[in-house]
PyMOL CGO cylinders between C-alpha atoms (Angstrom):
from pymol import cmd
from pymol.cgo import CYLINDER

trace = [
    CYLINDER, 8.77, 155.93, 26.42, 5.65, 156.79, 28.58, 0.3, 1, 1, 1, 1, 1, 1,
    CYLINDER, 5.65, 156.79, 28.58, 4.89, 160.35, 29.39, 0.3, 1, 1, 1, 1, 1, 1,
    CYLINDER, 4.89, 160.35, 29.39, 7.44, 162.17, 27.27, 0.3, 1, 1, 1, 1, 1, 1,
    CYLINDER, 7.44, 162.17, 27.27, 8.64, 165.55, 28.89, 0.3, 1, 1, 1, 1, 1, 1,
    CYLINDER, 8.64, 165.55, 28.89, 10.37, 167.22, 25.80, 0.3, 1, 1, 1, 1, 1, 1,
    CYLINDER, 10.37, 167.22, 25.80, 9.74, 166.45, 22.11, 0.3, 1, 1, 1, 1, 1, 1,
    CYLINDER, 9.74, 166.45, 22.11, 12.57, 167.07, 19.96, 0.3, 1, 1, 1, 1, 1, 1,
    CYLINDER, 12.57, 167.07, 19.96, 11.85, 169.07, 16.82, 0.3, 1, 1, 1, 1, 1, 1,
    CYLINDER, 11.85, 169.07, 16.82, 14.69, 169.08, 14.20, 0.3, 1, 1, 1, 1, 1, 1,
    CYLINDER, 14.69, 169.08, 14.20, 15.45, 168.67, 10.55, 0.3, 1, 1, 1, 1, 1, 1,
    CYLINDER, 15.45, 168.67, 10.55, 16.48, 165.03, 9.50, 0.3, 1, 1, 1, 1, 1, 1,
    CYLINDER, 16.48, 165.03, 9.50, 19.55, 166.63, 7.69, 0.3, 1, 1, 1, 1, 1, 1,
    CYLINDER, 19.55, 166.63, 7.69, 20.80, 167.27, 11.48, 0.3, 1, 1, 1, 1, 1, 1,
    CYLINDER, 20.80, 167.27, 11.48, 20.14, 163.61, 12.51, 0.3, 1, 1, 1, 1, 1, 1,
    CYLINDER, 20.14, 163.61, 12.51, 23.74, 162.89, 13.75, 0.3, 1, 1, 1, 1, 1, 1,
    CYLINDER, 23.74, 162.89, 13.75, 23.84, 165.87, 16.08, 0.3, 1, 1, 1, 1, 1, 1,
    CYLINDER, 23.84, 165.87, 16.08, 20.20, 165.18, 17.09, 0.3, 1, 1, 1, 1, 1, 1,
    CYLINDER, 20.20, 165.18, 17.09, 20.80, 161.49, 17.70, 0.3, 1, 1, 1, 1, 1, 1,
    CYLINDER, 20.80, 161.49, 17.70, 23.87, 162.28, 19.90, 0.3, 1, 1, 1, 1, 1, 1,
    CYLINDER, 23.87, 162.28, 19.90, 21.97, 164.89, 21.81, 0.3, 1, 1, 1, 1, 1, 1,
    CYLINDER, 21.97, 164.89, 21.81, 19.05, 162.58, 22.71, 0.3, 1, 1, 1, 1, 1, 1,
    CYLINDER, 19.05, 162.58, 22.71, 21.08, 159.72, 23.65, 0.3, 1, 1, 1, 1, 1, 1,
    CYLINDER, 21.08, 159.72, 23.65, 23.20, 161.90, 25.92, 0.3, 1, 1, 1, 1, 1, 1,
    CYLINDER, 23.20, 161.90, 25.92, 20.19, 163.57, 27.39, 0.3, 1, 1, 1, 1, 1, 1,
    CYLINDER, 20.19, 163.57, 27.39, 18.65, 160.25, 28.17, 0.3, 1, 1, 1, 1, 1, 1,
    CYLINDER, 18.65, 160.25, 28.17, 21.87, 159.06, 29.87, 0.3, 1, 1, 1, 1, 1, 1,
    CYLINDER, 21.87, 159.06, 29.87, 21.56, 161.65, 32.28, 0.3, 1, 1, 1, 1, 1, 1,
    CYLINDER, 21.56, 161.65, 32.28, 17.83, 160.89, 33.00, 0.3, 1, 1, 1, 1, 1, 1,
    CYLINDER, 17.83, 160.89, 33.00, 16.10, 163.73, 31.03, 0.3, 1, 1, 1, 1, 1, 1,
    CYLINDER, 16.10, 163.73, 31.03, 12.96, 162.55, 29.36, 0.3, 1, 1, 1, 1, 1, 1,
    CYLINDER, 12.96, 162.55, 29.36, 12.96, 163.21, 25.59, 0.3, 1, 1, 1, 1, 1, 1,
    CYLINDER, 12.96, 163.21, 25.59, 11.00, 161.97, 22.82, 0.3, 1, 1, 1, 1, 1, 1,
    CYLINDER, 11.00, 161.97, 22.82, 12.56, 161.61, 19.36, 0.3, 1, 1, 1, 1, 1, 1,
    CYLINDER, 12.56, 161.61, 19.36, 10.86, 160.05, 16.25, 0.3, 1, 1, 1, 1, 1, 1,
    CYLINDER, 10.86, 160.05, 16.25, 14.03, 157.93, 15.22, 0.3, 1, 1, 1, 1, 1, 1,
    CYLINDER, 14.03, 157.93, 15.22, 14.27, 156.37, 18.71, 0.3, 1, 1, 1, 1, 1, 1,
    CYLINDER, 14.27, 156.37, 18.71, 10.56, 156.29, 19.82, 0.3, 1, 1, 1, 1, 1, 1,
    CYLINDER, 10.56, 156.29, 19.82, 8.57, 155.21, 16.73, 0.3, 1, 1, 1, 1, 1, 1,
    CYLINDER, 8.57, 155.21, 16.73, 8.52, 151.31, 16.32, 0.3, 1, 1, 1, 1, 1, 1,
    CYLINDER, 8.52, 151.31, 16.32, 7.97, 149.68, 12.98, 0.3, 1, 1, 1, 1, 1, 1,
    CYLINDER, 7.97, 149.68, 12.98, 4.25, 149.57, 11.92, 0.3, 1, 1, 1, 1, 1, 1,
    CYLINDER, 4.25, 149.57, 11.92, 3.21, 152.68, 13.70, 0.3, 1, 1, 1, 1, 1, 1,
    CYLINDER, 3.21, 152.68, 13.70, 2.22, 155.58, 11.77, 0.3, 1, 1, 1, 1, 1, 1,
    CYLINDER, 2.22, 155.58, 11.77, 4.77, 158.25, 12.10, 0.3, 1, 1, 1, 1, 1, 1,
    CYLINDER, 4.77, 158.25, 12.10, 2.28, 160.94, 11.86, 0.3, 1, 1, 1, 1, 1, 1,
    CYLINDER, 2.28, 160.94, 11.86, 0.04, 159.74, 14.52, 0.3, 1, 1, 1, 1, 1, 1,
    CYLINDER, 0.04, 159.74, 14.52, 2.95, 158.89, 16.73, 0.3, 1, 1, 1, 1, 1, 1,
    CYLINDER, 2.95, 158.89, 16.73, 4.37, 162.54, 16.38, 0.3, 1, 1, 1, 1, 1, 1,
    CYLINDER, 4.37, 162.54, 16.38, 0.92, 164.19, 17.08, 0.3, 1, 1, 1, 1, 1, 1,
    CYLINDER, 0.92, 164.19, 17.08, 0.42, 162.02, 20.09, 0.3, 1, 1, 1, 1, 1, 1,
    CYLINDER, 0.42, 162.02, 20.09, 4.01, 162.80, 21.38, 0.3, 1, 1, 1, 1, 1, 1,
    CYLINDER, 4.01, 162.80, 21.38, 3.70, 166.44, 20.96, 0.3, 1, 1, 1, 1, 1, 1,
    CYLINDER, 3.70, 166.44, 20.96, 0.30, 166.61, 22.70, 0.3, 1, 1, 1, 1, 1, 1,
    CYLINDER, 0.30, 166.61, 22.70, 1.49, 164.49, 25.56, 0.3, 1, 1, 1, 1, 1, 1,
    CYLINDER, 1.49, 164.49, 25.56, 4.87, 166.40, 26.07, 0.3, 1, 1, 1, 1, 1, 1,
    CYLINDER, 4.87, 166.40, 26.07, 5.37, 169.30, 28.49, 0.3, 1, 1, 1, 1, 1, 1,
    CYLINDER, 5.37, 169.30, 28.49, 7.65, 171.04, 26.20, 0.3, 1, 1, 1, 1, 1, 1,
    CYLINDER, 7.65, 171.04, 26.20, 9.66, 171.08, 22.86, 0.3, 1, 1, 1, 1, 1, 1,
    CYLINDER, 9.66, 171.08, 22.86, 13.28, 171.20, 22.37, 0.3, 1, 1, 1, 1, 1, 1,
    CYLINDER, 13.28, 171.20, 22.37, 13.85, 172.90, 18.87, 0.3, 1, 1, 1, 1, 1, 1,
    CYLINDER, 13.85, 172.90, 18.87, 17.12, 172.29, 17.17, 0.3, 1, 1, 1, 1, 1, 1,
    CYLINDER, 17.12, 172.29, 17.17, 18.08, 175.44, 15.05, 0.3, 1, 1, 1, 1, 1, 1,
    CYLINDER, 18.08, 175.44, 15.05, 20.16, 175.15, 12.08, 0.3, 1, 1, 1, 1, 1, 1,
    CYLINDER, 20.16, 175.15, 12.08, 20.07, 176.46, 8.51, 0.3, 1, 1, 1, 1, 1, 1,
    CYLINDER, 20.07, 176.46, 8.51, 18.15, 173.22, 7.64, 0.3, 1, 1, 1, 1, 1, 1,
    CYLINDER, 18.15, 173.22, 7.64, 15.53, 173.39, 10.34, 0.3, 1, 1, 1, 1, 1, 1,
    CYLINDER, 15.53, 173.39, 10.34, 14.60, 176.93, 9.96, 0.3, 1, 1, 1, 1, 1, 1,
    CYLINDER, 14.60, 176.93, 9.96, 13.26, 176.18, 6.38, 0.3, 1, 1, 1, 1, 1, 1,
    CYLINDER, 13.26, 176.18, 6.38, 11.70, 172.98, 7.27, 0.3, 1, 1, 1, 1, 1, 1,
    CYLINDER, 11.70, 172.98, 7.27, 7.80, 172.94, 7.20, 0.3, 1, 1, 1, 1, 1, 1,
    CYLINDER, 7.80, 172.94, 7.20, 7.71, 170.25, 9.71, 0.3, 1, 1, 1, 1, 1, 1,
    CYLINDER, 7.71, 170.25, 9.71, 9.73, 172.02, 12.38, 0.3, 1, 1, 1, 1, 1, 1,
    CYLINDER, 9.73, 172.02, 12.38, 7.82, 175.32, 11.72, 0.3, 1, 1, 1, 1, 1, 1,
    CYLINDER, 7.82, 175.32, 11.72, 4.70, 173.48, 12.17, 0.3, 1, 1, 1, 1, 1, 1,
    CYLINDER, 4.70, 173.48, 12.17, 5.80, 171.76, 15.37, 0.3, 1, 1, 1, 1, 1, 1,
    CYLINDER, 5.80, 171.76, 15.37, 7.17, 175.07, 16.65, 0.3, 1, 1, 1, 1, 1, 1,
    CYLINDER, 7.17, 175.07, 16.65, 3.76, 176.87, 15.91, 0.3, 1, 1, 1, 1, 1, 1,
    CYLINDER, 3.76, 176.87, 15.91, 2.09, 174.04, 17.62, 0.3, 1, 1, 1, 1, 1, 1,
    CYLINDER, 2.09, 174.04, 17.62, 4.05, 174.19, 20.87, 0.3, 1, 1, 1, 1, 1, 1,
    CYLINDER, 4.05, 174.19, 20.87, 3.70, 178.08, 20.99, 0.3, 1, 1, 1, 1, 1, 1,
    CYLINDER, 3.70, 178.08, 20.99, -0.19, 177.81, 20.36, 0.3, 1, 1, 1, 1, 1, 1,
    CYLINDER, -0.19, 177.81, 20.36, -0.29, 175.20, 23.19, 0.3, 1, 1, 1, 1, 1, 1,
    CYLINDER, -0.29, 175.20, 23.19, 1.73, 177.14, 25.65, 0.3, 1, 1, 1, 1, 1, 1,
    CYLINDER, 1.73, 177.14, 25.65, 4.43, 174.38, 25.80, 0.3, 1, 1, 1, 1, 1, 1,
    CYLINDER, 4.43, 174.38, 25.80, 7.75, 175.12, 27.37, 0.3, 1, 1, 1, 1, 1, 1,
    CYLINDER, 7.75, 175.12, 27.37, 10.20, 175.78, 24.40, 0.3, 1, 1, 1, 1, 1, 1,
    CYLINDER, 10.20, 175.78, 24.40, 13.79, 175.26, 24.74, 0.3, 1, 1, 1, 1, 1, 1,
    CYLINDER, 13.79, 175.26, 24.74, 16.05, 176.10, 21.78, 0.3, 1, 1, 1, 1, 1, 1,
    CYLINDER, 16.05, 176.10, 21.78, 19.39, 174.61, 20.78, 0.3, 1, 1, 1, 1, 1, 1,
    CYLINDER, 19.39, 174.61, 20.78, 21.50, 176.43, 18.21, 0.3, 1, 1, 1, 1, 1, 1,
    CYLINDER, 21.50, 176.43, 18.21, 23.17, 173.48, 16.35, 0.3, 1, 1, 1, 1, 1, 1,
    CYLINDER, 23.17, 173.48, 16.35, 24.65, 175.70, 13.59, 0.3, 1, 1, 1, 1, 1, 1,
    CYLINDER, 24.65, 175.70, 13.59, 24.40, 179.71, 13.04, 0.3, 1, 1, 1, 1, 1, 1,
    CYLINDER, 24.40, 179.71, 13.04, 21.14, 180.57, 11.26, 0.3, 1, 1, 1, 1, 1, 1,
    CYLINDER, 21.14, 180.57, 11.26, 18.54, 183.19, 10.95, 0.3, 1, 1, 1, 1, 1, 1,
    CYLINDER, 18.54, 183.19, 10.95, 16.10, 182.36, 13.83, 0.3, 1, 1, 1, 1, 1, 1,
    CYLINDER, 16.10, 182.36, 13.83, 12.49, 182.30, 13.07, 0.3, 1, 1, 1, 1, 1, 1,
    CYLINDER, 12.49, 182.30, 13.07, 10.76, 185.48, 14.25, 0.3, 1, 1, 1, 1, 1, 1,
    CYLINDER, 10.76, 185.48, 14.25, 8.44, 183.86, 16.71, 0.3, 1, 1, 1, 1, 1, 1,
    CYLINDER, 8.44, 183.86, 16.71, 11.47, 182.34, 18.55, 0.3, 1, 1, 1, 1, 1, 1,
    CYLINDER, 11.47, 182.34, 18.55, 13.58, 185.44, 18.57, 0.3, 1, 1, 1, 1, 1, 1,
    CYLINDER, 13.58, 185.44, 18.57, 12.63, 186.55, 22.15, 0.3, 1, 1, 1, 1, 1, 1,
    CYLINDER, 12.63, 186.55, 22.15, 13.49, 183.00, 23.56, 0.3, 1, 1, 1, 1, 1, 1,
    CYLINDER, 13.49, 183.00, 23.56, 16.91, 182.56, 24.88, 0.3, 1, 1, 1, 1, 1, 1,
    CYLINDER, 16.91, 182.56, 24.88, 18.76, 179.67, 23.00, 0.3, 1, 1, 1, 1, 1, 1,
    CYLINDER, 18.76, 179.67, 23.00, 21.45, 177.36, 24.17, 0.3, 1, 1, 1, 1, 1, 1,
    CYLINDER, 21.45, 177.36, 24.17, 24.52, 177.53, 21.88, 0.3, 1, 1, 1, 1, 1, 1,
    CYLINDER, 24.52, 177.53, 21.88, 26.09, 174.45, 20.69, 0.3, 1, 1, 1, 1, 1, 1,
    CYLINDER, 26.09, 174.45, 20.69, 27.63, 175.65, 17.48, 0.3, 1, 1, 1, 1, 1, 1,
    CYLINDER, 27.63, 175.65, 17.48, 30.85, 176.68, 19.14, 0.3, 1, 1, 1, 1, 1, 1,
    CYLINDER, 30.85, 176.68, 19.14, 31.37, 174.09, 21.82, 0.3, 1, 1, 1, 1, 1, 1,
    CYLINDER, 31.37, 174.09, 21.82, 29.02, 171.00, 22.27, 0.3, 1, 1, 1, 1, 1, 1,
    CYLINDER, 29.02, 171.00, 22.27, 30.22, 170.15, 25.72, 0.3, 1, 1, 1, 1, 1, 1,
    CYLINDER, 30.22, 170.15, 25.72, 29.54, 173.73, 27.05, 0.3, 1, 1, 1, 1, 1, 1,
    CYLINDER, 29.54, 173.73, 27.05, 26.24, 173.62, 25.24, 0.3, 1, 1, 1, 1, 1, 1,
    CYLINDER, 26.24, 173.62, 25.24, 25.08, 170.17, 26.70, 0.3, 1, 1, 1, 1, 1, 1,
    CYLINDER, 25.08, 170.17, 26.70, 26.04, 171.26, 30.27, 0.3, 1, 1, 1, 1, 1, 1,
    CYLINDER, 26.04, 171.26, 30.27, 23.95, 174.48, 29.88, 0.3, 1, 1, 1, 1, 1, 1,
    CYLINDER, 23.95, 174.48, 29.88, 21.00, 172.81, 28.35, 0.3, 1, 1, 1, 1, 1, 1,
    CYLINDER, 21.00, 172.81, 28.35, 21.17, 170.00, 31.07, 0.3, 1, 1, 1, 1, 1, 1,
    CYLINDER, 21.17, 170.00, 31.07, 21.04, 172.69, 33.70, 0.3, 1, 1, 1, 1, 1, 1,
    CYLINDER, 21.04, 172.69, 33.70, 17.70, 173.69, 32.30, 0.3, 1, 1, 1, 1, 1, 1,
    CYLINDER, 17.70, 173.69, 32.30, 16.15, 170.61, 31.83, 0.3, 1, 1, 1, 1, 1, 1,
    CYLINDER, 16.15, 170.61, 31.83, 14.51, 168.41, 34.63, 0.3, 1, 1, 1, 1, 1, 1,
    CYLINDER, 14.51, 168.41, 34.63, 15.86, 165.01, 35.10, 0.3, 1, 1, 1, 1, 1, 1,
    CYLINDER, 15.86, 165.01, 35.10, 13.47, 162.05, 35.73, 0.3, 1, 1, 1, 1, 1, 1,
    CYLINDER, 13.47, 162.05, 35.73, 14.04, 160.55, 39.23, 0.3, 1, 1, 1, 1, 1, 1,
    CYLINDER, 14.04, 160.55, 39.23, 16.37, 157.74, 39.22, 0.3, 1, 1, 1, 1, 1, 1,
    CYLINDER, 16.37, 157.74, 39.22, 14.56, 155.75, 41.95, 0.3, 1, 1, 1, 1, 1, 1,
    CYLINDER, 14.56, 155.75, 41.95, 10.91, 155.18, 42.19, 0.3, 1, 1, 1, 1, 1, 1,
    CYLINDER, 10.91, 155.18, 42.19, 8.91, 157.67, 44.20, 0.3, 1, 1, 1, 1, 1, 1,
    CYLINDER, 8.91, 157.67, 44.20, 7.62, 155.95, 47.46, 0.3, 1, 1, 1, 1, 1, 1,
    CYLINDER, 7.62, 155.95, 47.46, 3.70, 156.06, 47.88, 0.3, 1, 1, 1, 1, 1, 1,
    CYLINDER, 3.70, 156.06, 47.88, 2.47, 157.92, 50.91, 0.3, 1, 1, 1, 1, 1, 1,
    CYLINDER, 2.47, 157.92, 50.91, 1.72, 155.64, 53.99, 0.3, 1, 1, 1, 1, 1, 1,
    CYLINDER, 1.72, 155.64, 53.99, -2.04, 155.26, 54.49, 0.3, 1, 1, 1, 1, 1, 1,
    CYLINDER, -2.04, 155.26, 54.49, -3.03, 154.71, 57.99, 0.3, 1, 1, 1, 1, 1, 1,
    CYLINDER, -3.03, 154.71, 57.99, -4.60, 151.31, 58.54, 0.3, 1, 1, 1, 1, 1, 1,
    CYLINDER, -4.60, 151.31, 58.54, -6.59, 149.59, 61.39, 0.3, 1, 1, 1, 1, 1, 1,
    CYLINDER, -6.59, 149.59, 61.39, -5.91, 146.54, 63.22, 0.3, 1, 1, 1, 1, 1, 1,
    CYLINDER, -5.91, 146.54, 63.22, -7.28, 144.31, 60.55, 0.3, 1, 1, 1, 1, 1, 1,
    CYLINDER, -7.28, 144.31, 60.55, -5.15, 145.73, 57.93, 0.3, 1, 1, 1, 1, 1, 1,
    CYLINDER, -5.15, 145.73, 57.93, -7.88, 148.03, 56.15, 0.3, 1, 1, 1, 1, 1, 1,
    CYLINDER, -7.88, 148.03, 56.15, -7.39, 151.64, 55.47, 0.3, 1, 1, 1, 1, 1, 1,
    CYLINDER, -7.39, 151.64, 55.47, -8.89, 153.80, 58.12, 0.3, 1, 1, 1, 1, 1, 1,
    CYLINDER, -8.89, 153.80, 58.12, -10.70, 156.00, 55.67, 0.3, 1, 1, 1, 1, 1, 1,
    CYLINDER, -10.70, 156.00, 55.67, -12.41, 152.78, 54.20, 0.3, 1, 1, 1, 1, 1, 1,
    CYLINDER, -12.41, 152.78, 54.20, -13.43, 151.72, 57.70, 0.3, 1, 1, 1, 1, 1, 1,
    CYLINDER, -13.43, 151.72, 57.70, -14.92, 155.15, 58.46, 0.3, 1, 1, 1, 1, 1, 1,
    CYLINDER, -14.92, 155.15, 58.46, -16.89, 155.16, 55.40, 0.3, 1, 1, 1, 1, 1, 1,
    CYLINDER, -16.89, 155.16, 55.40, -18.44, 151.80, 56.43, 0.3, 1, 1, 1, 1, 1, 1,
    CYLINDER, -18.44, 151.80, 56.43, -19.08, 153.09, 59.99, 0.3, 1, 1, 1, 1, 1, 1,
    CYLINDER, -19.08, 153.09, 59.99, -20.83, 156.12, 58.69, 0.3, 1, 1, 1, 1, 1, 1,
    CYLINDER, -20.83, 156.12, 58.69, -22.99, 154.10, 56.27, 0.3, 1, 1, 1, 1, 1, 1,
    CYLINDER, -22.99, 154.10, 56.27, -23.82, 151.53, 58.89, 0.3, 1, 1, 1, 1, 1, 1,
    CYLINDER, -23.82, 151.53, 58.89, -24.84, 154.39, 61.34, 0.3, 1, 1, 1, 1, 1, 1,
    CYLINDER, -24.84, 154.39, 61.34, -26.95, 156.15, 58.76, 0.3, 1, 1, 1, 1, 1, 1,
    CYLINDER, -26.95, 156.15, 58.76, -28.85, 152.90, 57.88, 0.3, 1, 1, 1, 1, 1, 1,
    CYLINDER, -28.85, 152.90, 57.88, -29.26, 152.00, 61.35, 0.3, 1, 1, 1, 1, 1, 1,
    CYLINDER, -29.26, 152.00, 61.35, -30.93, 155.42, 62.11, 0.3, 1, 1, 1, 1, 1, 1,
    CYLINDER, -30.93, 155.42, 62.11, -33.08, 155.04, 59.11, 0.3, 1, 1, 1, 1, 1, 1,
    CYLINDER, -33.08, 155.04, 59.11, -34.40, 151.56, 60.36, 0.3, 1, 1, 1, 1, 1, 1,
    CYLINDER, -34.40, 151.56, 60.36, -35.08, 153.03, 63.68, 0.3, 1, 1, 1, 1, 1, 1,
    CYLINDER, -35.08, 153.03, 63.68, -37.07, 155.99, 62.36, 0.3, 1, 1, 1, 1, 1, 1,
    CYLINDER, -37.07, 155.99, 62.36, -39.01, 153.43, 60.05, 0.3, 1, 1, 1, 1, 1, 1,
    CYLINDER, -39.01, 153.43, 60.05, -39.95, 151.37, 63.00, 0.3, 1, 1, 1, 1, 1, 1,
    CYLINDER, -39.95, 151.37, 63.00, -41.21, 154.08, 65.01, 0.3, 1, 1, 1, 1, 1, 1,
    CYLINDER, -41.21, 154.08, 65.01, -43.20, 155.47, 62.04, 0.3, 1, 1, 1, 1, 1, 1,
    CYLINDER, -43.20, 155.47, 62.04, -45.17, 152.36, 61.70, 0.3, 1, 1, 1, 1, 1, 1,
    CYLINDER, -45.17, 152.36, 61.70, -45.63, 151.58, 65.40, 0.3, 1, 1, 1, 1, 1, 1,
    CYLINDER, -45.63, 151.58, 65.40, -47.23, 154.94, 66.16, 0.3, 1, 1, 1, 1, 1, 1,
]
cmd.load_cgo(trace, "trace")
């Protein structure tokens, strides 16, 4: 998936919740990157994760008793904070939230998944469902962009003036 918007950070022990969440977010056109869905065989997972984290605009951290003690999740959280990434936190199950995330409002999925999903979806930008149209560039009668024609005209004018000046220089 090119240009991931949100990297999902989680504990593998919460895989069933995270896979469901990622697939449902994609279904409503939210661009997410998840290792289990986006790393293909033969790719080095550590390089893939590093590239996805640096390319993403934000990180979605799934909080649970398992994730708050995961070294990988804590490293990913620290990276996102240090790089000033957008941080969305999802409370999968009640837990002690890491100190560095305490001031960030979380979306609570622990009591009602559907309510949590609706709330999270309202905070995440969706990818456009249709391609964005390119702006129309003005063209001349020959079908060439006007800016390109002007550039050629200016170049020809400067060249012509230079030749005239050289001619008069050698004549007089």
